[in-house]
C-alpha positions in Angstrom: 70.8 78.6 76.6 70.8 82.3 75.9 69.9 82.9 72.3 71.5 86.2 71.6 70.5 88.6 68.3 72.8 91.1 67.6 70.9 94.9 65.6 73.5 97.1 64.3 71.6 100.2 64.0 71.9 103.8 63.3 74.2 106.7 61.9 76.7 105.4 64.6 76.5 101.5 63.9 75.9 100.7 67.4 74.6 97.0 69.2 71.1 96.7 70.4 70.8 93.0 71.3 68.1 90.9 71.5 68.3 88.3 74.1 66.2 85.3 74.8 66.3 81.8 76.2 63.6 79.2 75.9 61.2 80.0 78.0 61.3 82.8 75.3 61.4 85.9 78.2 64.1 88.3 76.2 65.3 91.3 77.3 66.3 94.4 75.0 69.7 95.6 76.0 70.8 99.5 74.4 67.8 100.1 71.7 69.4 102.3 69.1 67.4 101.6 67.3 67.1 105.0 64.3 65.5 104.5 60.9 62.2 103.2 60.1 63.5 100.3 59.1 66.3 99.2 61.9 62.8 99.4 64.5 60.5 97.2 62.5 63.9 94.6 61.9 63.9 94.5 65.9 59.2 94.4 66.3 59.3 92.3 63.7 62.5 89.9 65.2 60.4 89.6 68.4 56.6 89.0 67.3 57.8 86.5 65.0 59.7 84.6 67.5 57.1 84.6 70.0 59.5 86.5 72.5 58.0 88.4 75.4 60.1 90.4 76.0 60.1 91.9 79.7 63.0 94.9 80.3 64.5 97.2 78.1 68.1 98.1 79.4 71.0 100.2 79.1 74.8 100.2 79.5 74.4 104.0 79.7 72.3 107.1 79.0 73.6 108.6 75.4 71.1 108.7 72.7 73.0 106.4 70.6 71.6 103.2 72.8 68.8 105.1 73.7 67.0 106.3 70.0 64.7 103.4 69.8 62.5 103.6 73.2 60.0 105.0 72.2 59.2 101.8 69.5 59.9 99.5 72.3 57.1 101.4 74.4 54.5 101.4 71.8 55.3 98.1 70.6 55.7 96.6 73.8 54.6 99.0 76.9 58.7 98.6 77.9 59.7 102.1 79.7 63.8 102.2 79.4 66.3 101.1 82.7 69.4 102.3 83.9 71.8 103.0 86.5 70.8 105.8 88.4 74.2 107.8 88.2 73.0 108.5 84.3 69.7 110.0 85.4 70.9 113.7 84.0 71.7 111.9 80.8 68.8 110.4 80.6 66.7 113.0 80.5 68.5 114.8 78.2 67.9 112.9 75.1 66.4 115.1 73.0 69.5 117.9 73.6 71.9 115.0 72.5 70.3 114.3 69.5 70.4 117.7 68.5 73.9 117.9 69.5 75.3 114.8 68.0 73.1 114.7 64.6 71.2 117.3 64.3 67.8 115.2 64.9 64.6 116.8 67.3 62.9 113.9 68.7 59.7 114.1 67.9 58.7 110.5 69.0 57.2 109.9 72.5 59.9 109.5 74.2 58.5 107.4 77.8 60.4 108.2 81.0 62.6 105.9 82.6 60.7 102.9 84.4 63.3 102.0 87.2 66.9 102.8 87.6 69.0 100.5 88.9 72.4 100.1 91.1 75.7 98.4 91.7 75.0 94.7 92.4 71.3 94.6 90.8 70.0 91.0 89.1 67.9 91.4 85.9 65.9 88.3 85.7 64.5 87.1 83.3 63.0 83.3 82.2 65.8 81.7 83.6 68.9 83.5 83.4 69.8 86.3 85.3 72.3 89.3 84.3 73.9 91.4 87.4 74.6 94.8 86.9 78.7 95.5 87.0 79.3 99.0 88.0 82.1 100.5 85.0 82.2 104.0 85.1 84.1 106.3 82.7 82.5 106.9 79.9 79.4 107.8 81.9 79.0 108.1 85.4 76.4 105.1 85.1 78.1 103.4 82.8 77.9 99.2 83.7 78.2 95.7 82.2 75.9 93.3 82.2 76.9 90.4 83.0 75.9 86.6 82.7 78.1 84.0 84.8 75.9 81.2 83.7 76.5 81.5 80.0 79.5 82.9 80.0 79.0 86.9 78.5 79.2 89.9 79.5 77.5 93.3 77.9 80.1 96.5 77.8 78.2 99.2 76.6 80.7 102.1 75.0 83.2 100.4 78.1 85.4 97.8 76.7 85.5 97.6 72.8 87.8 95.0 70.8 91.2 96.5 71.4 89.7 100.1 72.8 88.0 101.9 74.7 84.9 104.0 74.9 85.1 107.5 74.7 85.4 110.2 77.9 85.5 113.2 76.5 81.8 113.4 76.1 80.0 115.1 78.8 80.5 113.6 82.2 83.0 111.5 81.3 86.2 111.0 83.2 89.4 109.0 82.4 90.8 108.0 85.0 87.7 106.9 86.4 87.3 104.3 83.2 90.5 102.8 83.4 89.8 102.1 87.4 87.1 100.3 86.0 89.1 98.6 83.3 91.2 97.1 85.6 88.9 95.7 88.1 87.3 94.1 85.2 90.4 91.8 84.9 90.3 90.6 88.2 86.5 90.4 88.3 85.8 89.1 85.0 87.0 85.5 83.6 89.2 85.3 81.0 86.4 83.3 79.0 83.9 85.3 79.5 82.4 86.9 75.9 82.4 90.8 76.2 80.0 92.1 73.6 80.0 95.8 73.6 78.1 98.8 72.3 79.7 99.0 68.9 81.8 96.8 66.5 82.4 93.3 66.7 82.9 90.5 70.4 85.4 89.9 72.0 86.9 87.8 75.0 88.3 88.8 78.1 91.0 87.4 77.9 92.2 88.9 74.2 91.8 91.7 76.1 94.4 91.1 78.3 96.5 90.3 76.5 96.0 92.5 73.8 94.8 95.7 74.5 96.9 98.7 75.9 94.9 100.6 78.0 93.7 96.9 80.3 98.2 96.2 80.6 
């Protein structure tokens, strides 16, 4: 059974998830922690829970999902992992921070530790997350899917009754629509979708009522 703890962080109200199982091994997904108290809360949760974080993974390379990478590296030695098509975005995190919120990233930013590809699996404890490519919001946007538990982490590709923007650099509306149509046939309607912003939903609800999936 997965234990999923959500932290709503940074000025963009991004969802960071710490996902663990009964072995106490964990992955951290989209660590966008910006304010000191947010970073402290995530580290405290991991340490007080006796968790052993094995991977730091990002659904895509936008800075609001990666503000806290330096903290995860300092506290646990984790380097971020992202789809190889978002390598350029990850290299531009300081520039993104300045453009989006006039913030100078002064913390040491760890380089990407690993680039994953379509269909790769990310293992921790007794579970695996499958990397499902969903380009559009960015070229390397992905879902992390745990089919055993019926859970998918959607980043900024799919929100409750909405989708991610495609007007930021390297976005493509045609690609995100194609990705969403593919999801209709790839994921069961009961799959719980945990997005990068906002509340959770299910694939069934989105297929029934989200205009972008019709």
